[in-house]
C-alpha positions in Angstrom: -38.0 19.6 -27.2 -38.3 18.3 -23.6 -35.5 18.4 -21.0 -32.8 15.7 -21.5 -33.4 12.9 -19.1 -30.5 12.5 -16.6 -28.7 9.1 -17.0 -26.5 9.1 -13.9 -28.2 8.1 -10.8 -26.9 7.8 -7.2 -26.1 4.0 -7.4 -24.2 4.6 -10.7 -22.3 7.4 -8.9 -21.4 5.1 -5.8 -20.2 2.4 -8.4 -18.3 4.9 -10.3 -16.7 6.1 -7.0 -15.6 2.6 -6.1 -14.5 1.8 -9.7 -12.5 5.1 -9.8 -10.7 4.9 -6.6 -10.4 1.1 -6.4 -7.1 0.4 -8.4 -6.5 -3.2 -8.4 -3.1 -3.2 -10.1 -1.7 -1.1 -7.2 -2.7 -3.6 -4.5 0.4 -5.8 -4.7 2.6 -2.8 -4.1 0.7 -1.8 -1.0 0.8 -5.4 0.2 4.5 -5.4 -0.2 4.7 -3.2 2.9 3.9 -6.4 4.9 1.9 -6.9 8.0 2.4 -3.2 9.0 0.1 -2.3 6.0 -2.9 -2.8 8.4 -1.6 0.0 10.6 -0.9 2.3 7.6 -4.4 1.6 6.0 -6.1 2.6 9.2 -3.8 5.6 9.7 -4.2 6.8 6.2 -7.9 6.2 6.1 -8.4 8.5 9.0 -5.5 11.0 8.2 -5.9 11.2 4.5 -8.9 9.6 3.1 -11.6 10.8 5.3 -10.7 14.6 5.2 -9.9 14.4 1.5 -13.3 12.7 0.8 -15.3 15.2 3.0 -13.5 18.2 1.4 -14.2 16.9 -2.1 -17.9 16.4 -1.1 -18.1 20.2 0.0 -16.3 21.5 -3.0 -18.0 19.3 -5.4 -21.5 20.1 -4.3 -20.8 23.7 -3.8 -19.0 24.4 -7.1 -20.6 22.3 -9.7 -18.8 22.2 -13.1 -17.0 19.8 -15.4 -13.7 21.6 -14.5 -13.7 19.9 -11.0 -10.5 20.5 -9.1 -9.2 22.8 -11.7 -12.1 25.3 -11.0 -11.7 25.0 -7.2 -8.0 26.0 -7.3 -8.8 28.7 -9.9 -11.3 30.2 -7.6 -9.0 30.3 -4.7 -5.5 31.0 -6.3 -6.1 32.1 -9.9 -5.4 30.8 -13.4 -1.7 30.4 -13.0 -1.8 28.0 -10.2 -4.8 26.2 -11.8 -2.7 25.7 -14.9 -0.2 23.8 -12.9 -2.9 21.6 -11.5 -4.2 21.1 -15.0 -0.8 20.0 -16.5 0.0 17.5 -13.7 -3.6 16.2 -13.6 -3.6 15.6 -17.4 0.0 14.3 -18.0 -0.3 11.6 -15.3 -3.2 10.2 -17.3 -1.4 9.1 -20.5 1.4 7.8 -18.3 -1.1 5.8 -16.4 -2.6 4.4 -19.6 1.0 3.4 -20.8 1.5 1.6 -17.4 -1.7 -0.3 -17.7 -1.0 -1.2 -21.4 2.2 -2.9 -20.0 0.2 -4.6 -17.2 -2.3 -5.9 -19.7 0.5 -7.7 -21.7 2.0 -9.0 -18.4 -1.3 -10.4 -17.4 -2.0 -12.1 -20.8 1.5 -13.6 -20.8 1.0 -14.8 -17.2 -2.5 -16.4 -17.4 -1.8 -18.1 -20.7 1.8 -18.9 -19.8 3.3 -17.6 -23.1 6.1 -15.4 -24.1 4.7 -12.6 -26.3 7.0 -11.7 -29.2 7.7 -8.1 -30.1 4.9 -7.8 -32.6 2.3 -9.0 -30.3 3.6 -6.9 -27.5 3.4 -3.8 -29.5 -0.1 -4.7 -30.9 -1.7 -5.6 -27.6 -0.3 -2.5 -25.8 -1.3 0.0 -28.4 -4.7 -1.8 -28.9 -5.4 -1.2 -25.3 -4.1 2.4 -25.4 -6.4 3.3 -28.4 -9.4 1.3 -27.1 -9.6 3.3 -23.8 -8.7 6.6 -25.6 -11.6 6.2 -28.1 -14.1 5.2 -25.3 -12.9 8.4 -23.5 -14.6 10.5 -26.3 -18.0 9.4 -24.9 -19.9 11.0 -22.0 -19.9 9.1 -18.8 -23.7 8.6 -19.1 -23.1 6.5 -22.3 -20.2 4.6 -20.7 -21.9 3.8 -17.3 -22.4 0.2 -18.2 -18.7 -0.3 -18.7 -17.9 1.4 -15.4 -20.6 -0.6 -13.5 -19.6 -4.0 -14.9 -15.9 -3.2 -14.3 -16.9 -2.4 -10.7 -18.6 -5.7 -10.1 -15.8 -7.6 -11.7 -13.2 -5.7 -9.6 -15.1 -6.3 -6.3 -15.7 -9.9 -7.2 -12.1 -11.0 -7.7 -10.7 -8.6 -5.0 -13.1 -10.0 -2.4 -12.6 -13.4 -3.5 -8.8 -13.0 -3.2 -9.2 -11.5 0.4 -11.6 -14.4 1.4 -9.4 -17.1 -0.1 -6.3 -15.7 1.7 -8.1 -15.7 5.1 -9.5 -19.2 4.4 -6.0 -20.6 3.4 -4.5 -19.1 6.6 -7.3 -20.4 8.9 -7.1 -23.9 7.3 -3.4 -24.3 7.1 -2.1 -22.0 9.6 0.5 -21.0 7.0 1.4 -17.5 5.7 4.2 -16.0 3.7 4.0 -13.2 6.3 3.1 -14.7 9.7 1.9 -12.5 12.5 3.5 -13.8 15.6 3.1 -10.7 17.9 1.5 -7.4 18.0 4.9 -5.8 17.0 4.6 -7.5 13.7 1.6 -5.2 12.9 3.5 -2.0 13.8 5.6 0.0 11.2 9.4 -0.2 11.3 9.5 3.5 10.1 12.4 2.6 7.8 12.6 4.8 4.7 12.5 1.9 2.4 9.1 0.8 3.7 7.7 4.4 3.7 8.4 4.6 0.1 5.3 2.4 -0.5 2.9 4.7 1.3 2.5 6.8 -1.7 0.8 3.9 -3.4 -1.9 3.7 -0.6 -2.4 7.5 -0.9 -2.8 7.0 -4.6 -5.4 4.3 -4.0 -7.6 7.0 -2.4 -7.5 9.6 -5.1 -10.3 10.3 -7.4 -13.2 11.4 -5.3 -13.2 14.8 -7.0 -13.8 13.1 -10.4 -17.4 12.2 -9.3 -18.1 16.1 -9.0 -17.7 16.3 -12.9 -20.8 14.0 -13.2 -23.0 16.8 -12.0 -24.6 17.5 -15.4 -25.7 13.9 -15.7 -27.2 13.6 -12.2 -30.8 14.4 -11.0 -29.9 16.0 -7.7 -26.0 16.5 -7.7 -25.9 18.7 -4.5 -27.3 15.8 -2.4 -26.1 12.8 -4.5 -22.4 13.7 -4.8 -21.6 13.7 -1.1 -23.6 10.6 -0.5 -21.7 8.9 -3.4 -18.3 9.9 -2.1 -19.0 8.8 1.5 -20.6 5.5 0.7 -18.3 4.7 -2.2 -15.2 5.5 -0.1 -16.3 3.3 2.7 -16.7 0.4 0.4 -13.5 1.2 -1.3 -11.5 1.0 1.9 -12.9 -2.4 2.7 -12.2 -3.8 -0.8 -8.5 -2.6 -0.6 -7.5 -4.3 2.6 -9.2 -7.6 1.7 -7.0 -8.4 -1.3 -3.9 -7.0 0.3 -4.5 -9.6 3.2 -5.0 -12.4 0.5 -1.6 -11.4 -1.2 0.1 -11.2 2.1 -0.8 -14.8 3.0 0.2 -15.9 -0.5 3.6 -14.4 -1.1 6.7 -12.8 0.5 7.2 -9.1 0.5 9.6 -9.4 -2.5 7.3 -11.4 -4.5 4.3 -9.1 -3.6 6.2 -6.1 -4.9 6.7 -7.6 -8.4 3.8 -10.0 -8.8 0.0 -9.4 -9.2 -3.5 -10.6 -8.6 -3.5 -13.6 -10.7 -0.3 -14.9 -9.3 -1.7 -14.8 -5.9 -4.9 -16.7 -6.9 -2.6 -19.5 -8.4 -0.5 -19.7 -5.2 -3.5 -19.7 -2.8 -5.5 -22.4 -4.9 -2.4 -24.6 -5.1 -1.8 -24.4 -1.3 -5.4 -25.6 -0.9 -4.8 -28.6 -3.2 -7.0 -27.5 -6.0 -6.5 -29.4 -9.2 -4.0 -27.8 -11.5 -6.5 -27.7 -14.6 -9.2 -26.0 -12.3 -6.6 -23.6 -11.0 -5.6 -22.6 -14.6 -9.2 -22.0 -15.5 -9.8 -19.8 -12.5 -6.7 -17.8 -13.0 -7.6 -17.2 -16.7 -11.1 -16.1 -15.7 -9.8 -13.8 -13.0 -7.2 -12.4 -15.4 -9.7 -11.6 -18.1 -11.7 -9.9 -15.4 -8.7 -8.0 -14.4 -8.0 -6.8 -17.9 -11.6 -5.6 -18.3 -11.3 -3.6 -14.9 -8.2 -1.9 -16.3 -10.3 -0.6 -19.3 -13.1 0.5 -16.9 -10.6 2.2 -14.7 -9.5 4.4 -17.5 -13.0 5.0 -18.8 -14.2 6.1 -15.4 -11.4 8.7 -15.0 -11.5 10.0 -18.6 -14.3 12.4 -18.5 -12.9 14.2 -15.3 -9.4 14.4 -16.5 -10.3 15.5 -20.0 -12.7 18.1 -18.7 -9.9 19.7 -16.5 -7.7 19.9 -19.6 -10.6 21.5 -21.6 -11.2 24.0 -18.8 -7.6 25.0 -18.6 -7.2 25.2 -22.4 -10.2 27.7 -22.5 -8.3 29.7 -19.9 -4.9 29.6 -21.8 -3.3 27.2 -19.4 -3.0 24.3 -21.9 -2.8 24.5 -25.8 -6.3 25.3 -27.4 -6.4 21.9 -29.0 -7.4 20.6 -25.5 -10.7 22.6 -25.6 -12.1 21.0 -28.8 -15.5 19.1 -28.0 -17.8 16.9 -30.1 -21.6 17.2 -30.4 -22.0 15.7 -26.9 -19.7 18.4 -25.5 -17.1 15.9 -24.7 -13.5 17.1 -24.9 -12.6 14.5 -27.4 -9.2 15.9 -28.6 -7.9 15.6 -25.0 -8.6 11.9 -25.2 -7.0 11.6 -28.6 -3.9 13.4 -27.2 -4.0 10.9 -24.3 -3.7 8.1 -26.8 -0.9 9.9 -28.8 1.3 10.5 -25.7 0.7 7.0 -24.3 1.6 5.5 -27.6 4.8 7.5 -27.6 5.6 6.5 -24.1 4.8 2.7 -24.8 7.0 2.6 -27.9 9.9 4.6 -26.2 9.7 2.2 -23.2 9.8 -0.9 -25.3 12.8 0.5 -27.2 14.6 1.4 -24.0 13.7 -2.0 -22.5 15.0 -3.9 -25.4 18.3 -2.0 -25.3 18.7 -2.5 -21.5 17.2 -6.0 -21.8 14.8 -4.9 -18.9 11.2 -5.0 -20.2 10.0 -6.3 -16.8 10.3 -3.0 -14.9 8.5 -0.8 -17.4 5.2 -1.1 -15.5 6.7 0.4 -12.3 8.7 3.1 -14.2 5.6 4.4 -15.9 3.4 4.0 -12.9 5.8 5.8 -10.6 6.0 8.7 -12.9 2.2 8.8 -13.4 1.9 8.6 -9.5 4.2 11.5 -8.8 2.6 13.8 -11.2 -0.8 12.9 -9.9 0.2 13.6 -6.3 1.7 16.9 -7.3 -1.6 18.0 -8.9 -3.5 17.5 -5.6 -1.2 19.7 -3.5 -3.1 23.0 -4.1 -6.5 21.3 -3.4 -6.3 21.4 0.4 -5.1 25.1 0.8 -7.8 26.0 -1.9 -10.5 24.5 0.2 -9.3 26.4 3.4 -9.2 29.7 1.4 -12.5 29.3 -0.2 -14.1 28.3 3.1 -12.8 31.6 4.7 -13.4 34.0 1.9 -16.1 32.7 -0.4 -19.7 32.9 1.2 -21.4 30.8 -1.4 -24.1 28.7 0.3 -23.0 25.1 0.9 -25.5 22.2 0.5 -22.8 20.1 2.3 -20.3 21.4 4.8 -17.3 19.6 6.4 -18.1 19.5 10.1 -15.8 20.9 12.8 -14.4 24.1 14.2 -11.2 26.0 13.2 -8.7 23.5 14.7 -10.5 20.4 13.1 -10.7 22.3 9.7 -7.0 23.2 9.8 -6.1 19.6 10.7 -8.2 18.2 7.8 -6.4 20.6 5.4 -2.8 20.5 6.5 -2.3 16.9 7.5 -3.2 15.3 4.2 -1.2 18.1 2.4 1.9 16.9 4.4 1.3 13.5 3.6 1.0 14.1 -0.1 4.4 15.9 0.0 6.0 13.0 1.9 4.4 10.5 -0.7 6.1 12.5 -3.5 9.4 12.5 -1.8 9.6 8.8 -0.8 8.3 7.7 -4.2 11.2 9.7 -6.0 14.1 9.0 -3.5 13.0 6.0 -1.5 15.5 5.4 1.3 17.9 8.1 -0.3 20.4 5.4 -1.0 22.6 5.8 -4.1 21.3 2.6 -5.5 17.6 3.6 -5.2 18.1 6.9 -6.7 20.1 5.5 -9.6 17.4 2.8 -10.4 14.8 5.5 -10.1 16.7 8.0 -12.2 14.4 7.8 -15.3 11.5 8.8 -13.1 13.4 11.7 -11.4 14.4 13.1 -14.7 10.9 12.8 -16.2 9.4 14.6 -13.2 12.0 17.4 -13.5 11.1 17.8 -17.2 7.4 17.7 -16.4 7.9 20.5 -13.8 9.9 22.6 -16.4 6.9 22.1 -18.8 4.5 23.1 -16.0 6.3 26.4 -15.4 6.5 27.3 -19.2 2.6 26.8 -19.3 2.1 28.8 -16.1 4.2 31.6 -17.5 2.0 31.6 -20.7 -1.0 32.2 -18.4 0.6 35.0 -16.6 1.6 36.7 -20.0 -2.0 36.2 -21.3 -3.4 37.9 -18.2 -1.1 40.8 -18.6 -2.0 41.1 -22.3 
């Protein structure tokens, strides 16, 4: 039989990079920072996104495997540390699925102006959960049309939101967050505002997932760095634009709790657009938004599940994660994503009914997912530095710069990651914030306990 034709080309990889890193549902939270968001976007693009992207490009093109970040950390620090990466990298995923399941029902209720009963709430959230879980059992090459269409939808409504916001401000001179002086663009450096920075960092994560597409690409050593750099540049542009539109449309408090579709409705109303036309546009945007939340999970699935598979084969996670189908896709990891997300969704709905606070479920699940994901990236940067110093494998792409530059590109993003975790969990360190965030804090503590139990198993198996 002839050699299997590669299905994933450079353009597909660029689009996948944009789709993976461009998370539309987190834009309102970053816009809630206010006008100082522009300073933070520029600062974090330079201080975090650029070094992280270049490091991922070097590691991804040098060490090609479906294990991605897990393999890189294992090469540098061993299986025990890699198991910690695998657990946090995996557990964030079903939590993210659960948060998006909640977001899907919020969008549906908003665009159709209906109140979903308990049956429909459960049906829609579990329907989304298992749709993305089943799609995750297919190779990325088979799913690339979902990813590509999702990317185009995402770029279309995010670009439209940005342009619409700028146009409204230019025409009316009105903005919910006006810029009266240069000082309005500078950060206040208060702890409450800094608690949103982890969301911006989250928006940049995912470059290393593209490295797991190597087996489906013609020339991964050259195409992966190009995809990461070009896709990253596009991603940065398309984050700032919709955040600007939201900033024009609504106050900081509204931006924190509202989403993309609400911003369209406000901006179109401000322009005097007919209510019926506005409603149609909002429905179309809402449906596109829901589709992109499916494409987001699909584009991440293979990378996350591959890390779980690799770890399971090393003993870091239970062996069930290592089961693959005829296409060598770790399908059981995807099924377990669905099971865990289902438990989280049902538990969240139950807790929300008891406390009469279903509205905060998205941010509870999202914050929990965010923290575990950030934790998983902590070993990545020191692993890069150690492999650069000790491993002489030829690098098709190499991060430029001398010793000082390399150290800065390693430790500055590392510090920002740690600060992002701290601010997400504790905010301004007030008793009120910590009390409100207590479910997330407790969940993270439990997750860390499980992490250490799994790491201890790896150590015991190595001794055996």
